[in-house]
Phi, psi and omega in degrees: 000129179263136180267153178292138179289134179271138177283145178295148184286068179281326185291340183294330182278339183292314179301329179298319179297319180294320179296318180297319179296317179295320180295318179297320178297316180296316180296317178298317180296320180294317179297315179298319179297318179296317179298317180295317180297316180296318179297316180296318179296322178292323179293318181293325182297326185286000000 
Protein backbone atom coordinates (compact mmCIF):
# COMPACT_ATOMS: atom_id res chain seq x y z
CA UNK A 1 0.00 0.00 0.00
CA UNK A 2 1.38 3.36 -0.98
CA UNK A 3 0.80 6.31 1.26
CA UNK A 4 0.08 9.81 -0.01
CA UNK A 5 3.18 12.00 -0.03
CA UNK A 6 3.08 14.74 2.56
CA UNK A 7 4.02 18.23 1.47
CA UNK A 8 6.81 19.86 3.47
CA UNK A 9 5.54 22.40 6.04
CA UNK A 10 6.41 25.48 3.97
CA UNK A 11 3.13 27.23 4.76
CA UNK A 12 3.86 27.30 8.51
CA UNK A 13 6.55 29.98 8.11
CA UNK A 14 4.39 32.29 5.97
CA UNK A 15 1.84 33.36 8.64
CA UNK A 16 4.72 34.42 10.91
CA UNK A 17 5.86 36.92 8.27
CA UNK A 18 2.32 38.28 7.96
CA UNK A 19 2.03 38.68 11.72
CA UNK A 20 5.36 40.49 11.83
CA UNK A 21 4.27 42.88 9.06
CA UNK A 22 1.03 43.63 10.87
CA UNK A 23 2.87 44.14 14.15
CA UNK A 24 5.33 46.52 12.50
CA UNK A 25 2.45 48.47 10.96
CA UNK A 26 0.71 48.74 14.34
CA UNK A 27 3.89 49.81 16.13
CA UNK A 28 4.61 52.39 13.43
CA UNK A 29 1.07 53.74 13.61
CA UNK A 30 1.21 54.04 17.40
CA UNK A 31 4.57 55.87 17.26
CA UNK A 32 3.28 58.29 14.61
CA UNK A 33 0.12 58.86 16.67
CA UNK A 34 2.16 59.63 19.78
CA UNK A 35 4.37 62.08 17.86
CA UNK A 36 1.31 63.84 16.42
CA UNK A 37 -0.35 64.09 19.84
CA UNK A 38 2.81 65.52 21.43
CA UNK A 39 3.17 68.05 18.60
CA UNK A 40 -0.45 69.15 18.91
CA UNK A 41 -0.13 69.52 22.67
CA UNK A 42 2.98 71.65 22.29
CA UNK A 43 1.28 73.87 19.71
CA UNK A 44 -1.81 74.30 21.92
CA UNK A 45 0.34 75.08 24.95
CA UNK A 46 1.98 78.09 23.31
